[in-house]
C-alpha positions as CSV (number, residue, x, y, z in Angstrom):
1,M,5.1,-44.5,-209.2
2,V,6.8,-47.8,-209.4
3,V,3.6,-49.6,-210.3
4,L,3.0,-47.1,-213.1
5,L,6.5,-47.6,-214.4
6,R,6.1,-51.4,-214.3
7,L,2.8,-51.1,-216.3
8,L,4.6,-48.9,-218.9
9,I,7.4,-51.5,-219.2
10,V,4.7,-54.2,-219.8
11,V,3.1,-52.0,-222.5
12,A,6.5,-51.4,-224.1
13,L,7.5,-55.1,-224.1
14,N,4.3,-56.0,-225.8
15,A,4.3,-53.1,-228.2
16,V,7.4,-54.3,-229.9
17,P,6.0,-57.6,-231.3
18,I,2.6,-56.1,-231.9
19,W,4.1,-53.2,-233.9
20,G,6.4,-55.6,-235.7
21,F,3.7,-58.0,-236.7
22,T,1.0,-55.5,-237.6
23,Q,2.9,-52.6,-239.0
24,D,6.4,-53.8,-240.2
25,E,5.3,-57.2,-241.5
26,W,7.4,-59.3,-239.2
27,S,6.8,-63.0,-239.7
28,A,5.0,-65.2,-237.1
29,G,8.3,-67.2,-236.7
30,T,10.2,-64.0,-235.8
31,I,7.6,-63.1,-233.2
32,L,7.7,-66.6,-231.7
33,A,11.5,-66.5,-231.5
34,L,11.4,-63.1,-229.9
35,Y,8.9,-64.3,-227.2
36,W,11.1,-67.3,-226.4
37,I,14.1,-65.0,-226.1
38,Q,12.1,-62.8,-223.7
39,G,11.3,-65.8,-221.5
40,A,14.9,-67.1,-221.6
41,V,16.4,-63.8,-220.7
42,G,13.7,-63.3,-218.0
43,I,15.0,-66.3,-216.1
44,P,18.5,-65.0,-215.2
45,V,17.1,-61.5,-214.7
46,T,14.6,-62.8,-212.2
47,A,17.3,-65.0,-210.6
48,V,19.4,-62.0,-210.0
49,L,16.5,-60.2,-208.4
50,I,15.8,-63.1,-206.1
51,L,19.4,-63.3,-205.1
52,M,19.8,-59.6,-204.5
53,H,16.5,-59.5,-202.5
54,R,17.7,-62.4,-200.4
55,R,21.0,-60.7,-199.6
56,L,19.4,-57.4,-198.8
57,T,16.4,-58.6,-196.7
58,H,17.2,-62.2,-195.5
59,K,13.4,-62.9,-195.5
60,R,12.6,-66.4,-194.2
61,G,10.8,-67.3,-197.4
62,H,14.1,-67.4,-199.2
63,Y,15.5,-70.1,-197.0
64,K,12.5,-72.5,-196.9
65,G,13.3,-75.9,-198.4
66,G,10.8,-77.7,-200.5
67,Q,10.2,-80.0,-203.4
68,T,9.9,-79.0,-207.0
69,Y,8.3,-80.8,-209.9
70,A,11.7,-81.7,-211.3
71,A,13.1,-85.1,-210.5
72,V,16.4,-86.9,-210.6
73,N,16.4,-90.7,-210.9
74,G,12.6,-90.7,-210.4
75,K,12.8,-88.9,-207.1
76,P,11.6,-85.3,-206.4
77,V,14.5,-82.8,-206.0
78,V,14.7,-81.2,-202.6
79,V,16.0,-77.6,-202.8
80,A,17.3,-75.5,-200.0
81,T,16.2,-72.1,-201.2
82,F,13.5,-70.3,-203.1
83,L,16.0,-69.5,-205.8
84,G,16.9,-73.1,-206.2
85,G,13.2,-74.1,-206.7
86,F,12.7,-71.3,-209.2
87,L,15.7,-72.4,-211.3
88,W,14.7,-76.1,-211.2
89,M,11.3,-75.2,-212.6
90,A,12.3,-72.5,-215.1
91,I,15.4,-73.8,-216.8
92,P,14.1,-77.3,-217.9
93,F,10.9,-75.8,-219.2
94,V,12.5,-73.0,-221.3
95,V,15.0,-75.5,-222.7
96,A,12.3,-78.0,-223.7
97,H,10.3,-75.2,-225.2
98,G,13.3,-74.0,-227.1
99,V,13.9,-77.5,-228.6
100,F,10.3,-77.7,-229.8
101,L,10.3,-74.2,-231.1
102,G,13.6,-74.9,-232.9
103,F,12.1,-77.9,-234.6
104,L,9.0,-75.9,-235.6
105,L,10.9,-72.9,-236.9
106,G,14.0,-74.6,-238.2
107,L,12.3,-77.5,-240.0
108,V,8.6,-77.1,-240.4
109,W,8.6,-73.4,-241.2
110,K,12.2,-73.2,-242.6
111,D,11.1,-72.1,-246.1
112,A,7.5,-71.0,-245.2
113,E,6.1,-67.5,-245.3
114,G,6.2,-67.4,-241.5
115,A,9.9,-68.3,-241.2
116,V,12.2,-66.3,-239.0
117,D,13.7,-63.2,-240.5
118,L,17.1,-62.7,-238.9
119,Q,17.3,-59.0,-239.6
120,D,13.9,-58.3,-238.0
121,L,14.8,-60.6,-235.1
122,R,18.0,-58.7,-234.4
123,L,16.0,-55.4,-234.4
124,G,13.4,-56.9,-232.1
125,I,16.1,-58.3,-229.7
126,T,17.9,-55.0,-229.5
127,I,14.7,-53.1,-228.5
128,L,13.5,-56.0,-226.2
129,L,16.8,-56.1,-224.2
130,N,16.8,-52.3,-223.8
131,V,13.2,-52.4,-222.4
132,M,14.0,-55.3,-220.2
133,A,17.0,-53.5,-218.8
134,A,14.8,-50.5,-218.0
135,G,12.4,-53.0,-216.3
136,F,15.3,-54.4,-214.3
137,A,16.3,-50.9,-213.1
138,V,12.7,-50.3,-212.0
139,D,12.6,-53.6,-210.1
140,M,15.8,-52.6,-208.3
141,L,14.3,-49.5,-206.9
142,Q,13.9,-49.8,-203.1
143,L,14.6,-53.5,-203.4
144,A,15.6,-53.7,-199.7
145,Q,12.2,-52.4,-198.6
146,R,10.2,-54.8,-200.8
147,P,8.5,-57.8,-199.0
148,F,9.1,-61.4,-199.9
149,A,5.6,-61.5,-201.4
150,W,6.8,-59.1,-204.1
151,I,9.6,-61.3,-205.3
152,R,7.5,-64.4,-205.0
153,Q,4.8,-62.8,-207.2
154,R,7.4,-61.6,-209.7
155,S,8.9,-65.2,-210.1
156,E,5.4,-66.9,-210.2
157,A,4.2,-64.4,-212.7
158,L,7.1,-65.2,-215.0
159,M,6.5,-68.9,-214.8
160,Q,2.8,-68.8,-215.1
161,R,2.9,-66.3,-218.0
162,T,5.6,-68.4,-219.8
163,M,4.0,-71.7,-219.3
164,I,0.4,-70.7,-220.2
165,I,1.2,-68.4,-223.1
166,H,3.9,-70.7,-224.6
167,M,1.5,-73.7,-224.4
168,V,-1.0,-71.6,-226.4
169,I,1.9,-70.9,-228.9
170,L,2.8,-74.5,-229.2
171,I,-0.7,-75.8,-229.6
172,G,-2.1,-73.1,-231.9
173,M,0.9,-72.3,-234.0
174,G,2.0,-76.0,-234.2
175,A,-1.5,-77.0,-235.4
176,A,-1.5,-74.2,-238.0
177,A,2.0,-75.2,-239.2
178,F,1.2,-78.9,-239.7
179,A,-2.2,-78.1,-241.2
180,K,-0.5,-75.7,-243.6
181,K,-3.1,-73.0,-242.9
182,D,-2.7,-69.3,-242.4
183,A,-2.0,-68.6,-238.8
184,T,-2.6,-64.8,-239.0
185,A,-6.1,-64.9,-237.3
186,F,-4.8,-67.1,-234.5
187,F,-1.7,-64.9,-234.0
188,N,-3.7,-61.7,-233.7
189,V,-5.7,-63.2,-230.9
190,F,-2.5,-64.5,-229.3
191,L,-0.9,-61.0,-229.3
192,V,-3.9,-59.6,-227.5
193,L,-3.9,-62.6,-225.0
194,K,-0.2,-62.2,-224.3
195,F,-0.6,-58.5,-223.6
196,L,-3.6,-59.0,-221.3
197,T,-1.8,-61.8,-219.4
198,D,1.3,-59.6,-218.9
199,F,-0.8,-56.6,-217.8
200,G,-2.9,-58.7,-215.4
201,S,0.2,-60.1,-213.7
202,E,1.1,-56.5,-212.6
203,L,-2.2,-55.9,-210.9
204,P,-3.1,-56.9,-207.3
205,Q,-4.0,-60.6,-207.1
206,W,-7.6,-61.6,-206.5
207,D,-8.0,-63.0,-202.9
208,P,-11.6,-63.6,-202.0
209,K,-12.4,-64.1,-198.3
210,E,-15.3,-66.4,-199.2
211,A,-15.3,-69.3,-201.7
212,P,-16.4,-68.2,-205.2
213,A,-19.9,-69.3,-206.0
214,P,-18.9,-71.6,-209.0
215,L,-16.4,-73.5,-206.9
216,R,-18.9,-73.8,-204.1
217,W,-21.5,-75.2,-206.5
218,I,-19.1,-77.8,-207.9
219,A,-18.0,-78.8,-204.4
220,Q,-21.7,-79.2,-203.3
221,R,-22.3,-81.5,-206.2
222,A,-19.2,-83.5,-205.3
223,D,-20.3,-83.7,-201.7
224,K,-23.6,-85.2,-202.7
225,A,-21.8,-87.9,-204.7
226,K,-19.4,-88.5,-201.7
227,P,-21.1,-87.4,-198.5
228,G,-19.2,-86.7,-195.3
229,G,-16.0,-84.9,-194.7
230,E,-15.2,-81.2,-194.3
231,D,-17.6,-78.5,-195.5
232,F,-16.2,-76.7,-198.5
233,D,-16.6,-73.2,-197.0
234,A,-14.8,-74.4,-193.9
235,Y,-12.1,-76.0,-196.1
236,W,-11.7,-72.8,-198.1
237,K,-11.3,-70.7,-194.9
238,R,-8.8,-73.2,-193.4
239,I,-6.6,-73.3,-196.5
240,R,-6.7,-69.5,-196.8
241,K,-5.7,-69.1,-193.2
242,E,-2.9,-71.6,-193.5
243,Q,-1.6,-69.8,-196.6
244,K,-1.8,-66.4,-194.9
245,D,0.1,-67.8,-191.9
246,G,2.7,-69.2,-194.2
247,F,3.0,-65.9,-196.1
248,E,3.4,-64.0,-192.8
249,D,6.2,-66.4,-191.7
250,D,7.9,-65.7,-195.1
251,E,8.2,-62.1,-194.2
252,L,10.2,-62.7,-190.9
253,E,13.9,-62.2,-191.0
254,M,16.0,-65.4,-190.9
255,P,18.4,-65.6,-187.9
256,A,22.0,-65.0,-189.0
257,N,23.1,-68.5,-187.9
258,R,20.6,-70.2,-190.2
259,R,21.2,-68.3,-193.4
C-alpha cells in the first residue's frame, strides 16, 4: 500500500508541470522555476525524515562518519553523521543551480516567450507543496519500522534525480536560450525523462549477482591492455560482498553511549 501511494505521489508531482506546459500554456521558464523549487523544498523535507528516522531507530548507518565531496580550504569535510553528509552535498548544489537558473531566467529569458509567469508559478507552487505534504505524510507511515536502507535510498534518489535532471535542464535549456531557438521539442522530451527518472527511483534497485556482460567485456579489453591483477568477476563479487556487509552493519542499532 505504501509503495502504491508513493507511486501515486510521483505521478501527481509530475502531472502538475506536464499539465501546465501541455494544457495550460505555462512557459518553459515557469516549469524550470517550479522544478528548482521542488528540489529546494525536497532538501529540508528529506533532512527531517533522516533526523526523525535516526531518533526513532538509532541505526548505525546514521552515525558513520565519512568524507563528502565538499571541501573547506581545499580539504575534504569530515562529517559525523549521515544527515551531515547529505546536507553538505545537497545545499551547495541547489544553491549553485539556483544562481545559474536565476541568471538564465532573470536575464537571458527575462523578456522572452519562455519567461517566468508569476501567476502560473504561484498556482504551480501551491499544488506542488500540497502534493509534497501528502508525500511527506506517506513517508512518515511506520517510520520506526523502516530500515536504514530505505532512508539512504530516499536521500540518494533525491540527489541523483536532482543532479542528473538539472544538468539536462542546464545544458539543453541553456543551449536553446543562447541559440535563440524554440525549446519546446527539447522540453517535451525532458518532461518525459523527468517522469521516468522519478518513477524509476521508487522501484526496487537493480542488484545483479554477476557482473553485467557489457562491463565484463570492457574489463576484459582493459585487462589485455594491462595484464595481471584481480579478475573482474572476482573483483565484482568482492565489492558486492563488501557493500552488502556494510549495508548489514548499517542496520544494527548503535549503542546508547555512542549516539
